Backbone of each chain as ProteinMPNN parsed JSONL, in Angstrom:
{"seq_chain_A": "MIANLVALAAIFSQFSLLAFGGGNTILPEMQRQVVQVHGWMTKADFSALFALAQAAPGPNMMVVTLIGWHVAGWPGVLVASVAKFGPSSVVTIAAMHAWERFKDRPWRGYLQRGLVPITAGLVAASAVLIAEASDGRWILVAITVATAALSYQTKLHPLWLLAAGALIGLTGLGQ", "coords_chain_A": {"N_chain_A": [[85.639, 99.904, 86.639], [86.826, 102.39, 85.514], [88.064, 103.361, 87.77], [90.023, 101.292, 88.232], [91.515, 101.559, 85.96], [92.593, 104.206, 86.57], [94.076, 103.517, 88.799], [95.979, 101.67, 87.636], [97.357, 103.354, 85.927], [98.501, 105.124, 87.668], [100.095, 103.465, 89.337], [101.813, 102.218, 87.455], [103.014, 104.229, 86.196], [104.539, 105.329, 88.247], [106.3, 103.153, 88.878], [107.545, 103.149, 86.4], [109.365, 105.317, 86.797], [110.983, 104.479, 88.886], [112.429, 102.386, 88.238], [115.345, 101.759, 88.398], [118.24, 100.221, 87.109], [116.916, 98.306, 85.594], [113.959, 96.512, 84.519], [113.448, 94.254, 86.317], [113.976, 95.074, 88.938], [111.736, 96.217, 89.8], [109.896, 94.353, 90.225], [109.267, 93.212, 92.876], [107.726, 95.236, 94.174], [105.697, 95.578, 92.237], [104.37, 93.149, 92.358], [103.656, 93.361, 95.169], [101.861, 95.655, 94.971], [100.036, 94.749, 93.032], [98.993, 92.135, 93.979], [99.009, 92.366, 96.998], [98.057, 95.114, 97.746], [95.932, 95.795, 95.903], [94.652, 93.43, 95.288], [94.317, 92.154, 92.867], [94.937, 89.739, 91.775], [96.279, 86.444, 92.525], [99.405, 85.524, 94.283], [100.511, 83.243, 92.797], [99.31, 83.601, 90.421], [100.391, 85.937, 89.535], [103.142, 85.177, 89.28], [102.914, 83.257, 87.362], [102.06, 84.878, 85.063], [104.416, 86.425, 84.965], [106.275, 84.517, 84.14], [105.084, 83.655, 81.717], [105.408, 86.181, 80.264], [108.206, 86.395, 80.165], [108.84, 84.237, 78.656], [107.573, 84.841, 76.17], [108.245, 86.555, 73.022], [109.712, 89.877, 72.731], [109.64, 92.984, 74.763], [111.296, 92.969, 77.91], [109.491, 93.653, 80.037], [107.03, 92.687, 79.617], [105.288, 91.696, 81.259], [103.882, 93.678, 82.426], [102.048, 94.557, 80.573], [100.466, 92.259, 80.322], [99.453, 92.23, 82.944], [97.818, 94.576, 82.808], [95.926, 93.732, 81.092], [94.798, 91.641, 82.31], [93.561, 92.933, 84.433], [91.88, 94.95, 83.437], [91.126, 94.449, 80.687], [91.428, 95.167, 77.149], [91.651, 98.203, 77.308], [93.023, 98.219, 79.707], [95.401, 97.157, 78.949], [96.351, 99.054, 77.356], [96.576, 101.371, 78.954], [98.203, 100.533, 81.158], [100.537, 99.85, 79.817], [101.295, 102.348, 78.425], [101.602, 103.838, 80.732], [103.673, 102.589, 81.834], [106.018, 102.486, 80.087], [106.097, 104.88, 78.779], [106.858, 107.287, 80.494], [109.424, 106.516, 81.426], [110.812, 106.256, 79.052], [110.942, 108.93, 78.264], [112.449, 110.01, 80.303], [114.75, 108.523, 80.212], [115.893, 109.385, 77.869], [116.396, 112.074, 78.432], [118.162, 111.72, 80.687], [120.291, 110.398, 79.437], [121.462, 112.429, 77.923], [122.19, 114.379, 79.944], [123.981, 112.726, 81.427], [126.117, 112.241, 79.781], [126.897, 114.959, 79.514], [127.721, 115.613, 82.075], [130.036, 114.012, 82.447], [132.661, 114.239, 83.311], [132.409, 114.931, 85.972], [132.858, 114.21, 89.541], [130.691, 113.301, 91.046], [129.132, 111.825, 89.545], [130.332, 109.373, 89.153], [130.137, 108.616, 91.895], [127.384, 108.305, 92.172], [126.785, 106.342, 90.266], [128.24, 104.115, 91.193], [126.977, 104.003, 93.751], [124.395, 103.19, 93.079], [124.638, 100.584, 92.323], [124.784, 98.548, 94.477], [122.062, 98.859, 95.466], [120.629, 98.114, 93.265], [121.412, 95.43, 93.084], [120.413, 94.371, 95.366], [117.752, 94.64, 94.985], [117.193, 93.081, 92.692], [117.841, 90.438, 93.809], [115.866, 90.321, 95.588], [113.629, 90.28, 94.104], [113.988, 87.773, 92.771], [113.778, 86.027, 94.845], [111.085, 86.44, 95.682], [109.514, 85.861, 93.609], [110.226, 83.15, 93.153], [109.294, 82.166, 95.601], [106.569, 82.427, 95.275], [106.025, 80.615, 93.298], [107.035, 77.972, 93.971], [105.713, 75.561, 94.948], [105.998, 72.82, 95.233], [108.173, 70.111, 95.447], [109.345, 69.405, 93.08], [109.169, 71.767, 91.645], [110.758, 73.615, 93.037], [113.156, 72.278, 92.687], [113.447, 72.753, 89.882], [113.648, 75.498, 89.986], [116.062, 75.854, 91.38], [117.984, 74.545, 89.896], [117.68, 75.905, 87.368], [118.644, 78.427, 88.334], [121.339, 77.753, 88.934], [122.258, 76.794, 86.575], [122.038, 79.003, 84.83], [123.808, 80.742, 86.13], [126.215, 79.533, 86.05], [126.686, 78.751, 83.396], [126.621, 79.713, 79.903], [124.173, 79.293, 78.769], [121.279, 79.77, 76.641], [118.462, 81.594, 77.853], [115.946, 80.855, 76.829], [116.157, 77.979, 76.325], [116.284, 77.048, 79.003], [113.649, 77.945, 79.829], [112.236, 76.316, 77.928], [112.878, 73.716, 78.765], [111.778, 73.865, 81.417], [109.138, 74.071, 80.64], [108.62, 71.616, 79.38], [109.017, 69.756, 81.375], [106.875, 70.712, 82.887], [104.766, 69.816, 81.262], [104.795, 67.076, 81.506], [103.422, 66.832, 83.778], [104.507, 66.785, 86.316], [104.691, 68.981, 88.031], [102.157, 69.431, 89.052]], "CA_chain_A": [[86.629, 99.986, 85.548], [87.533, 103.711, 85.467], [88.951, 103.35, 89.114], [91.101, 100.422, 87.914], [92.401, 102.296, 84.987], [93.324, 105.281, 87.189], [95.009, 102.709, 89.663], [97.089, 101.074, 86.747], [98.12, 104.529, 85.444], [99.263, 105.674, 88.946], [101.055, 102.529, 89.738], [102.792, 101.954, 86.5], [103.869, 105.459, 85.953], [105.556, 105.274, 89.333], [107.278, 102.136, 88.581], [108.442, 103.699, 85.384], [110.514, 106.292, 87.266], [111.702, 103.833, 89.845], [113.112, 101.086, 87.617], [116.878, 101.977, 88.197], [118.878, 98.865, 87.048], [116.18, 97.433, 84.747], [112.53, 96.193, 84.873], [113.293, 93.256, 87.238], [114.152, 95.624, 90.1], [110.376, 96.656, 90.372], [109.066, 93.174, 90.453], [108.711, 92.92, 94.179], [106.83, 96.223, 94.427], [104.716, 95.355, 91.477], [103.727, 92.157, 93.074], [102.936, 93.829, 96.395], [100.743, 96.415, 94.574], [98.908, 94.0, 92.364], [98.443, 91.195, 94.878], [98.59, 92.712, 98.361], [97.261, 96.305, 97.972], [94.669, 95.915, 95.126], [94.043, 92.015, 95.29], [93.81, 91.839, 91.558], [95.36, 88.341, 91.363], [97.051, 85.816, 93.53], [101.125, 85.534, 93.919], [100.858, 82.274, 91.999], [99.076, 84.133, 89.059], [101.477, 86.986, 89.278], [104.325, 84.48, 88.879], [102.558, 82.589, 86.06], [102.124, 85.872, 84.15], [105.712, 86.834, 84.808], [106.945, 83.463, 83.361], [104.498, 83.998, 80.206], [105.963, 87.476, 79.601], [109.629, 86.105, 79.852], [108.875, 83.187, 77.442], [107.241, 85.525, 74.866], [109.225, 87.511, 72.389], [109.225, 91.271, 73.085], [110.184, 93.78, 75.854], [111.447, 92.329, 79.258], [108.491, 93.971, 80.997], [105.69, 92.402, 78.973], [104.203, 91.378, 82.364], [103.067, 94.943, 82.634], [100.913, 94.62, 79.466], [99.594, 91.194, 80.776], [98.646, 92.664, 84.132], [96.69, 95.506, 82.389], [94.81, 92.965, 80.273], [94.046, 90.796, 83.389], [92.697, 93.83, 85.387], [90.787, 95.818, 82.708], [91.142, 94.167, 79.367], [92.331, 96.093, 76.322], [91.966, 99.549, 77.859], [94.05, 98.085, 80.69], [96.661, 97.088, 78.23], [96.913, 100.422, 76.884], [96.899, 102.277, 79.99], [99.381, 100.018, 81.857], [101.747, 99.992, 78.862], [101.78, 103.622, 78.203], [102.171, 104.413, 81.96], [105.134, 101.969, 82.307], [106.978, 102.672, 79.156], [106.193, 106.321, 78.311], [107.744, 108.15, 81.505], [110.917, 106.024, 81.452], [111.471, 106.485, 77.847], [111.4, 110.32, 78.327], [113.515, 110.193, 81.378], [116.074, 107.893, 79.793], [116.575, 110.321, 76.709], [117.054, 113.367, 79.044], [119.186, 111.407, 81.53], [121.459, 110.144, 78.66], [122.073, 113.79, 77.502], [122.851, 114.789, 81.172], [125.008, 111.732, 81.817], [127.187, 112.695, 78.862], [127.362, 116.279, 79.813], [128.503, 115.636, 83.291], [130.781, 112.734, 82.487], [133.833, 114.458, 84.061], [131.97, 115.181, 87.525], [133.064, 113.167, 90.343], [129.432, 112.896, 91.579], [128.418, 110.874, 88.534], [130.778, 108.135, 89.665], [129.571, 108.166, 93.148], [126.001, 107.964, 91.945], [126.719, 105.176, 89.453], [128.679, 103.126, 92.053], [126.113, 103.726, 94.86], [123.178, 102.522, 92.692], [124.918, 99.115, 92.079], [124.296, 97.674, 95.607], [120.539, 99.001, 95.444], [120.084, 97.279, 92.17], [121.713, 93.905, 93.376], [119.449, 93.907, 96.445], [116.407, 94.589, 94.43], [117.127, 91.875, 91.849], [117.89, 89.414, 94.639], [114.557, 90.276, 96.253], [112.767, 89.889, 92.968], [114.166, 86.179, 92.523], [113.068, 85.289, 95.978], [109.672, 86.641, 95.889], [108.923, 85.086, 92.393], [110.496, 81.746, 93.497], [108.548, 81.735, 96.752], [105.225, 82.302, 94.917], [105.93, 79.587, 92.397], [107.672, 76.859, 94.318], [104.872, 74.963, 96.03], [106.346, 71.456, 95.242], [109.745, 69.906, 95.573], [109.852, 69.471, 91.652], [109.319, 73.163, 91.148], [111.911, 74.126, 93.806], [114.34, 71.777, 92.02], [113.586, 73.429, 88.641], [114.166, 76.816, 90.107], [117.53, 75.706, 91.818], [118.73, 74.02, 88.625], [117.865, 77.022, 86.396], [119.599, 79.506, 88.862], [122.689, 77.145, 88.902], [122.656, 76.864, 85.081], [122.191, 80.476, 84.313], [124.976, 81.478, 86.782], [127.501, 78.711, 85.621], [126.907, 78.622, 81.981], [126.014, 80.787, 79.088], [122.881, 78.756, 78.025], [120.315, 80.87, 76.401], [117.367, 81.512, 78.708], [114.938, 80.159, 76.157], [116.559, 76.638, 76.634], [115.8, 76.732, 80.248], [112.304, 77.986, 79.8], [111.724, 75.186, 77.201], [113.04, 72.579, 79.74], [110.845, 73.928, 82.524], [107.8, 73.882, 80.107], [108.541, 70.203, 79.078], [108.759, 69.084, 82.619], [105.376, 70.953, 83.306], [103.927, 69.059, 80.311], [104.658, 65.751, 82.12], [102.529, 66.832, 84.844], [105.133, 66.522, 87.632], [104.492, 69.948, 88.883], [100.824, 69.593, 89.382]], "C_chain_A": [[87.406, 101.194, 85.494], [88.699, 103.637, 86.729], [90.077, 102.343, 88.84], [91.941, 100.968, 86.973], [93.283, 103.357, 85.57], [94.38, 104.502, 88.026], [96.187, 102.305, 88.871], [97.927, 102.239, 86.446], [98.988, 104.957, 86.595], [100.407, 104.834, 89.225], [102.164, 102.384, 88.688], [103.639, 103.064, 86.127], [104.96, 105.758, 86.939], [106.623, 104.348, 89.167], [108.201, 102.549, 87.475], [109.564, 104.592, 85.722], [111.269, 105.578, 88.297], [112.524, 102.698, 89.431], [114.674, 101.349, 87.438], [117.438, 100.453, 88.15], [117.932, 97.928, 86.28], [114.92, 97.144, 85.406], [112.556, 95.161, 86.106], [113.398, 93.981, 88.769], [112.782, 96.106, 90.634], [109.454, 95.525, 90.566], [108.376, 93.098, 91.823], [107.516, 94.042, 94.405], [105.492, 95.984, 93.483], [103.893, 94.275, 91.981], [102.984, 92.64, 94.475], [101.736, 94.697, 96.005], [99.574, 95.508, 93.989], [98.257, 92.874, 93.237], [97.96, 91.72, 96.226], [97.659, 93.875, 98.401], [95.985, 96.167, 97.148], [94.045, 94.553, 94.88], [93.567, 91.621, 93.942], [94.027, 90.401, 91.065], [96.094, 87.608, 92.74], [98.752, 85.871, 93.248], [101.32, 84.513, 92.831], [100.465, 82.802, 90.507], [99.822, 85.072, 88.583], [102.779, 86.244, 88.688], [104.086, 83.903, 87.507], [102.575, 83.6, 84.982], [103.594, 86.314, 83.905], [106.548, 85.832, 83.837], [106.412, 83.582, 81.839], [105.213, 85.046, 79.536], [107.501, 87.141, 79.315], [109.703, 85.076, 78.724], [108.418, 83.838, 76.149], [108.189, 86.378, 74.315], [108.793, 89.04, 72.722], [109.998, 91.719, 74.259], [110.288, 92.706, 77.116], [110.172, 92.409, 80.098], [107.217, 93.748, 80.412], [104.684, 92.054, 79.96], [103.389, 92.538, 82.631], [101.845, 94.964, 81.797], [99.907, 93.458, 79.968], [98.772, 91.507, 82.065], [97.477, 93.65, 83.778], [95.651, 94.881, 81.794], [94.052, 92.139, 81.383], [93.105, 91.749, 84.19], [91.532, 94.563, 84.603], [90.792, 95.611, 81.17], [91.827, 95.077, 78.424], [92.612, 97.553, 76.632], [92.95, 99.397, 79.017], [95.433, 97.98, 80.082], [97.231, 98.24, 77.877], [97.4, 101.273, 77.906], [98.177, 101.711, 80.847], [100.739, 100.225, 81.051], [102.224, 101.342, 78.587], [102.406, 104.218, 79.537], [103.464, 103.808, 82.282], [106.155, 102.393, 81.364], [107.152, 104.176, 78.762], [107.153, 107.126, 79.196], [109.241, 107.846, 81.387], [111.557, 106.419, 80.234], [111.849, 108.006, 77.882], [112.49, 110.628, 79.103], [114.754, 109.659, 80.972], [116.744, 108.947, 78.691], [117.1, 111.438, 77.48], [118.16, 112.979, 79.969], [120.533, 111.106, 80.621], [122.255, 111.416, 78.217], [122.857, 114.294, 78.862], [123.968, 113.981, 81.549], [126.128, 112.145, 80.966], [127.727, 113.991, 79.288], [128.132, 116.379, 81.106], [129.427, 114.492, 83.575], [132.098, 112.935, 83.165], [133.554, 114.694, 85.658], [132.12, 114.102, 88.293], [131.677, 112.503, 90.874], [128.702, 111.863, 90.794], [129.068, 109.522, 88.99], [130.169, 107.58, 90.913], [128.213, 107.661, 93.071], [125.885, 106.609, 91.239], [127.121, 103.943, 90.405], [127.622, 102.801, 93.228], [124.764, 103.047, 94.365], [123.37, 101.019, 92.404], [124.295, 98.275, 93.289], [122.589, 97.727, 95.617], [120.032, 97.977, 94.375], [120.213, 95.704, 92.406], [120.696, 93.506, 94.368], [118.068, 93.797, 95.955], [116.012, 93.408, 93.565], [117.05, 90.533, 92.578], [116.436, 89.225, 95.266], [113.373, 89.812, 95.129], [112.8, 88.306, 92.789], [113.614, 85.552, 93.603], [111.607, 85.294, 96.125], [108.919, 85.799, 94.722], [109.036, 83.635, 92.635], [109.484, 81.352, 94.563], [107.066, 81.589, 96.365], [105.023, 81.089, 93.995], [106.19, 78.153, 92.867], [106.762, 76.162, 95.498], [105.128, 73.454, 96.3], [107.73, 71.275, 95.094], [110.308, 69.976, 94.066], [109.997, 70.96, 91.197], [110.429, 73.873, 91.95], [113.184, 73.515, 93.161], [114.562, 72.487, 90.558], [114.082, 74.827, 88.955], [115.66, 76.79, 90.429], [118.302, 75.474, 90.578], [118.812, 75.098, 87.53], [118.732, 78.148, 86.931], [121.025, 79.055, 88.623], [123.118, 77.273, 87.343], [122.937, 78.066, 84.626], [123.363, 81.24, 84.909], [126.149, 80.83, 86.156], [127.788, 78.741, 84.124], [126.353, 79.835, 81.18], [124.821, 80.354, 78.242], [121.992, 79.831, 77.861], [119.096, 80.499, 77.294], [116.213, 80.639, 78.148], [115.096, 78.514, 76.284], [115.907, 76.31, 77.992], [114.257, 76.797, 80.455], [111.762, 76.749, 79.154], [111.83, 73.896, 78.029], [111.954, 72.654, 80.881], [109.514, 73.614, 81.87], [107.534, 72.27, 79.806], [108.373, 69.411, 80.341], [107.28, 69.451, 83.138], [104.448, 70.135, 82.496], [103.715, 67.595, 80.843], [103.688, 65.807, 83.204], [103.144, 66.637, 86.228], [104.847, 67.79, 88.45], [103.224, 70.191, 89.472], [100.591, 69.144, 91.008]], "O_chain_A": [[88.631, 101.092, 85.43], [89.91, 103.821, 86.608], [91.168, 102.666, 89.31], [93.153, 100.855, 87.158], [94.46, 103.491, 85.236], [95.553, 104.864, 87.926], [97.316, 102.532, 89.306], [99.136, 102.18, 86.672], [100.192, 105.126, 86.403], [101.541, 105.297, 89.35], [103.344, 102.428, 89.034], [104.813, 102.917, 85.786], [106.034, 106.286, 86.651], [107.791, 104.71, 89.302], [109.417, 102.367, 87.533], [110.588, 104.636, 85.039], [112.319, 106.132, 88.623], [113.252, 102.11, 90.231], [115.19, 101.137, 86.341], [117.138, 99.615, 89.001], [118.192, 96.726, 86.344], [114.713, 97.416, 86.589], [111.628, 95.267, 86.908], [112.882, 93.394, 89.72], [112.677, 96.381, 91.83], [108.328, 95.707, 91.029], [107.16, 92.952, 91.945], [106.418, 93.658, 94.808], [104.367, 96.181, 93.942], [102.68, 94.476, 92.041], [101.842, 92.28, 94.76], [100.673, 94.543, 96.607], [98.412, 95.535, 94.395], [97.037, 92.719, 93.191], [96.794, 91.597, 96.6], [96.58, 93.766, 98.984], [94.935, 96.435, 97.731], [92.963, 94.507, 94.294], [92.592, 90.884, 93.796], [93.41, 89.932, 90.108], [96.376, 88.211, 93.776], [99.248, 86.208, 92.172], [102.163, 84.744, 91.964], [101.153, 82.506, 89.53], [100.008, 85.183, 87.371], [103.374, 86.705, 87.713], [104.914, 84.026, 86.604], [103.102, 83.245, 83.927], [103.973, 86.552, 82.758], [107.316, 86.221, 82.956], [107.189, 83.603, 80.884], [105.612, 84.904, 78.38], [108.016, 87.59, 78.292], [110.632, 85.124, 77.918], [108.858, 83.401, 75.085], [108.97, 86.957, 75.07], [107.618, 89.329, 72.947], [110.888, 91.02, 74.745], [109.496, 91.776, 77.267], [109.785, 91.452, 80.768], [106.306, 94.54, 80.65], [103.477, 92.064, 79.718], [102.241, 92.39, 83.049], [100.755, 95.332, 82.236], [98.695, 93.666, 80.02], [97.616, 91.114, 82.224], [96.376, 93.586, 84.324], [94.513, 95.342, 81.89], [92.83, 91.993, 81.346], [91.993, 91.37, 84.558], [90.413, 94.729, 85.089], [90.48, 96.549, 80.437], [92.77, 95.749, 78.84], [93.664, 98.085, 76.276], [93.668, 100.353, 79.312], [96.428, 98.546, 80.536], [98.428, 98.481, 78.03], [98.481, 101.856, 77.815], [99.083, 102.483, 81.159], [101.784, 100.664, 81.53], [103.434, 101.553, 78.506], [103.428, 104.904, 79.555], [104.298, 104.429, 82.94], [107.244, 102.686, 81.857], [108.257, 104.626, 78.458], [108.172, 107.605, 78.699], [110.119, 108.702, 81.276], [112.7, 106.874, 80.247], [112.99, 108.334, 77.555], [113.388, 111.382, 78.727], [115.798, 110.22, 81.307], [117.937, 109.249, 78.699], [118.25, 111.799, 77.228], [119.091, 113.772, 80.109], [121.649, 111.484, 80.977], [123.484, 111.443, 78.157], [124.054, 114.574, 78.808], [124.951, 114.562, 82.011], [127.171, 112.414, 81.562], [128.943, 114.129, 79.419], [129.088, 117.146, 81.214], [129.603, 114.049, 84.71], [132.687, 111.943, 83.595], [134.474, 114.63, 86.473], [131.627, 113.036, 87.926], [131.605, 111.294, 91.091], [127.817, 111.15, 91.269], [128.308, 108.576, 89.195], [129.771, 106.423, 91.047], [127.847, 106.717, 93.771], [125.003, 105.814, 91.563], [126.449, 102.912, 90.412], [127.4, 101.657, 93.624], [124.085, 102.405, 95.165], [122.398, 100.279, 92.261], [123.417, 97.435, 93.094], [121.931, 96.698, 95.767], [119.154, 97.146, 94.609], [119.377, 94.878, 92.042], [120.137, 92.414, 94.267], [117.283, 92.975, 96.428], [114.921, 92.838, 93.591], [116.364, 89.61, 92.14], [115.931, 88.112, 95.415], [112.408, 89.092, 95.388], [111.761, 87.655, 92.679], [112.956, 84.53, 93.405], [110.97, 84.353, 96.597], [107.879, 85.173, 94.925], [108.085, 82.897, 92.377], [108.864, 80.294, 94.446], [106.347, 80.79, 96.965], [103.905, 80.579, 93.93], [105.663, 77.208, 92.278], [107.032, 76.203, 96.698], [104.666, 72.863, 97.276], [108.45, 72.174, 94.657], [111.409, 70.45, 93.785], [110.9, 71.29, 90.429], [111.004, 74.792, 91.366], [114.205, 74.2, 93.103], [115.689, 72.746, 90.139], [114.92, 75.321, 88.2], [116.44, 77.56, 89.868], [119.233, 76.223, 90.282], [119.828, 75.224, 86.847], [119.469, 78.779, 86.173], [121.854, 79.843, 88.168], [124.177, 77.787, 86.983], [123.999, 78.277, 84.04], [123.859, 82.214, 84.341], [127.059, 81.546, 85.738], [128.931, 78.753, 83.667], [125.747, 80.772, 81.7], [124.503, 80.925, 77.198], [121.866, 80.719, 78.704], [118.749, 79.331, 77.472], [115.608, 79.83, 78.853], [114.063, 77.846, 76.335], [115.083, 75.402, 78.094], [113.641, 75.943, 81.092], [110.88, 76.125, 79.744], [110.922, 73.066, 77.975], [111.328, 71.655, 81.235], [108.742, 72.9, 82.509], [106.431, 71.749, 79.967], [107.612, 68.442, 80.346], [106.585, 68.619, 83.721], [103.386, 69.767, 83.0], [102.659, 66.988, 80.667], [103.134, 64.756, 83.526], [102.436, 66.361, 87.196], [104.763, 67.602, 89.664], [103.108, 71.063, 90.333], [99.47, 69.211, 91.512]]}, "seq_chain_B": "MAGKLLWPLRKKPEALAVALLMFGAIAFLRVPLLLAMLVFTPVSVALSRKMRR", "coords_chain_B": {"N_chain_B": [[121.145, 86.064, 88.019], [120.936, 87.915, 90.09], [122.927, 86.833, 91.622], [125.177, 87.211, 89.94], [125.251, 89.98, 90.029], [125.675, 90.386, 92.757], [128.095, 89.183, 93.377], [130.656, 90.64, 92.625], [130.522, 92.536, 94.712], [131.465, 91.313, 96.973], [134.032, 92.068, 97.856], [133.7, 94.548, 98.801], [132.568, 95.62, 101.616], [130.828, 97.554, 102.554], [129.151, 98.119, 100.449], [127.976, 95.657, 100.04], [126.798, 95.315, 102.414], [124.689, 97.344, 102.023], [123.333, 96.316, 99.925], [122.379, 93.939, 101.1], [120.592, 94.829, 103.09], [118.745, 96.342, 101.581], [117.663, 94.147, 100.212], [116.57, 92.728, 102.31], [114.798, 94.479, 103.318], [112.891, 94.639, 101.292], [112.235, 91.977, 100.333], [111.591, 90.613, 102.684], [110.549, 92.278, 104.764], [108.825, 93.671, 103.133], [108.673, 96.409, 102.549], [107.5, 99.446, 100.977], [108.77, 100.251, 97.701], [109.454, 102.841, 96.905], [109.878, 104.178, 99.438], [111.922, 102.553, 100.567], [113.89, 103.06, 98.512], [114.265, 105.834, 98.883], [115.428, 105.89, 101.372], [117.686, 104.257, 101.267], [119.131, 104.87, 98.977], [120.421, 107.468, 98.998], [122.081, 106.756, 101.379], [123.701, 104.736, 100.226], [124.975, 106.126, 98.062], [126.398, 108.098, 99.493], [128.035, 106.435, 100.979], [129.657, 105.303, 98.919], [130.938, 107.577, 97.987], [132.438, 108.281, 100.348], [134.133, 106.05, 100.661], [135.643, 106.131, 98.335], [137.216, 108.202, 98.83]], "CA_chain_B": [[121.303, 87.678, 87.742], [121.19, 88.462, 91.435], [124.282, 86.245, 92.06], [126.209, 87.836, 89.095], [125.413, 91.403, 90.659], [126.255, 90.444, 94.195], [129.482, 88.483, 93.523], [131.607, 91.684, 92.719], [130.47, 93.189, 95.902], [132.036, 90.627, 98.17], [135.181, 92.723, 98.3], [133.165, 95.897, 99.187], [131.563, 95.269, 102.691], [129.824, 98.516, 102.849], [128.16, 98.012, 99.332], [127.337, 94.425, 100.28], [125.569, 95.51, 103.502], [123.542, 98.035, 101.623], [122.607, 95.356, 99.062], [121.601, 92.827, 101.898], [119.65, 95.587, 103.79], [117.715, 96.558, 100.537], [117.06, 92.808, 99.845], [115.824, 92.307, 103.368], [113.635, 95.41, 103.486], [112.002, 94.442, 100.048], [111.748, 90.688, 100.261], [111.097, 89.985, 103.961], [109.687, 93.388, 105.382], [107.826, 94.236, 102.264], [108.758, 97.863, 102.605], [107.364, 100.008, 99.68], [109.842, 100.375, 97.026], [109.807, 104.28, 96.909], [110.365, 104.488, 100.78], [113.347, 101.947, 100.485], [114.9, 103.858, 97.596], [114.538, 107.171, 99.294], [116.288, 105.67, 102.568], [118.998, 103.439, 100.994], [120.0, 105.258, 97.771], [121.455, 108.538, 99.472], [123.185, 106.248, 102.029], [124.577, 104.058, 99.331], [125.855, 107.031, 97.257], [127.304, 108.793, 100.432], [129.032, 105.498, 101.282], [130.365, 105.139, 97.835], [131.762, 108.902, 98.005], [133.345, 108.219, 101.502], [134.876, 104.897, 100.392], [136.554, 106.559, 97.212], [138.273, 109.279, 99.24]], "C_chain_B": [[121.752, 88.157, 89.071], [122.724, 88.102, 91.96], [125.44, 87.014, 91.287], [126.381, 89.273, 89.657], [125.987, 91.42, 92.008], [127.674, 89.983, 94.265], [130.493, 89.602, 93.566], [131.501, 92.511, 93.906], [131.024, 92.704, 97.1], [133.342, 91.305, 98.784], [134.938, 94.23, 98.832], [131.985, 95.813, 100.362], [130.504, 96.226, 102.761], [128.625, 98.517, 101.676], [127.334, 96.794, 99.546], [126.288, 94.507, 101.426], [124.513, 96.382, 102.995], [122.756, 97.001, 100.794], [121.772, 94.359, 99.84], [120.371, 93.619, 102.604], [118.503, 95.851, 102.788], [117.018, 95.315, 100.316], [116.132, 92.519, 100.98], [114.626, 93.086, 103.535], [112.528, 95.056, 102.397], [111.38, 93.055, 100.198], [111.136, 90.164, 101.384], [110.113, 91.038, 104.626], [108.532, 93.825, 104.48], [107.591, 95.658, 102.307], [108.357, 98.481, 101.304], [108.618, 100.395, 99.011], [110.343, 101.978, 97.073], [110.416, 104.681, 98.351], [111.812, 103.873, 100.839], [114.316, 102.695, 99.756], [115.245, 105.303, 98.223], [115.439, 107.012, 100.596], [117.78, 105.18, 102.013], [119.873, 104.065, 99.905], [120.965, 106.434, 98.221], [122.521, 107.798, 100.385], [124.336, 105.413, 101.168], [125.655, 104.97, 98.651], [126.797, 107.728, 98.277], [128.444, 107.731, 100.823], [130.102, 105.35, 100.176], [131.431, 106.318, 97.736], [132.814, 108.596, 99.164], [134.35, 107.088, 101.197], [135.994, 105.262, 99.22], [137.581, 107.547, 97.698], [139.48, 108.66, 100.07]], "O_chain_B": [[122.827, 88.744, 89.197], [123.494, 88.868, 92.54], [126.466, 87.39, 91.855], [127.51, 89.751, 89.761], [126.705, 92.345, 92.387], [128.398, 90.387, 95.175], [131.246, 89.584, 94.539], [132.461, 93.248, 94.128], [131.116, 93.386, 98.121], [133.679, 91.152, 99.958], [135.85, 94.962, 99.216], [130.779, 95.911, 100.133], [129.355, 95.857, 102.999], [127.454, 98.828, 101.893], [126.13, 96.813, 99.29], [125.197, 93.937, 101.426], [123.395, 96.226, 103.487], [121.551, 96.869, 101.009], [120.686, 93.955, 99.426], [119.265, 93.082, 102.673], [117.353, 95.591, 103.142], [115.791, 95.356, 100.224], [115.0, 92.102, 100.734], [113.553, 92.564, 103.84], [111.338, 95.204, 102.676], [110.155, 92.927, 100.195], [110.231, 89.339, 101.256], [108.99, 90.688, 104.992], [107.47, 94.261, 104.925], [106.466, 96.125, 102.13], [108.958, 97.975, 100.356], [109.526, 100.858, 99.702], [111.525, 102.262, 97.264], [111.374, 105.452, 98.403], [112.779, 104.579, 101.122], [115.421, 102.972, 100.224], [116.346, 105.833, 98.073], [116.17, 107.956, 100.893], [118.834, 105.721, 102.346], [121.089, 103.881, 99.852], [122.149, 106.417, 97.886], [123.709, 108.096, 100.261], [125.548, 105.435, 101.386], [126.863, 104.733, 98.628], [127.957, 107.937, 97.921], [129.613, 108.088, 100.969], [131.297, 105.281, 100.466], [132.607, 106.093, 97.452], [134.012, 108.671, 98.89], [135.503, 107.312, 101.562], [137.097, 104.717, 99.218], [138.645, 107.727, 97.106], [140.394, 109.385, 100.464]]}, "name": "protein", "num_of_chains": 2, "seq": "MIANLVALAAIFSQFSLLAFGGGNTILPEMQRQVVQVHGWMTKADFSALFALAQAAPGPNMMVVTLIGWHVAGWPGVLVASVAKFGPSSVVTIAAMHAWERFKDRPWRGYLQRGLVPITAGLVAASAVLIAEASDGRWILVAITVATAALSYQTKLHPLWLLAAGALIGLTGLGQMAGKLLWPLRKKPEALAVALLMFGAIAFLRVPLLLAMLVFTPVSVALSRKMRR"}
């Protein structure tokens, strides 16, 4: 139990400082650590927890809290959440002050533009890994493709897409 | 979301190349995030500086 809590703290505090471009950029590494390195759950379980976290109200990275709960119950919830949200909150406050202070420096623009492709690559990798873990059947692949197309082409609220996926799931088509 | 981030990069081949390399390293080679960021972030920032000049 203690070893798991220490591992949760180490992993999520590292993620907290690496999440450039938003929480979705760390999903591949989170999946790698949770599934491959520590074997706490399967890829499919990870994807299910991610979907549950996306559907629930609250922060984008609620999956962190759910992983903590899955691994070590309530102590896991506390440790994973504090480790993930604590350091990044402190760094964000410090970075915002520095960002404003150095707003006229050319290197700020280089850094900002240089981080865009990194973020794009990471978000694309997240999408592929989550889809790969979830799409065992043709209907699930179809739902993924339709959701990606609709969210790219329209301004439909993600909750409608989640609700549609849940309704299809209730019919038993994805089993 | 990935499509929306990648689409503006189509006119910047060097940025698109970095994004695709990062994508491949993480999604297919399963390179640890810290290592990938330590390698690709300085390259991407240096390219962004070079292309601006």
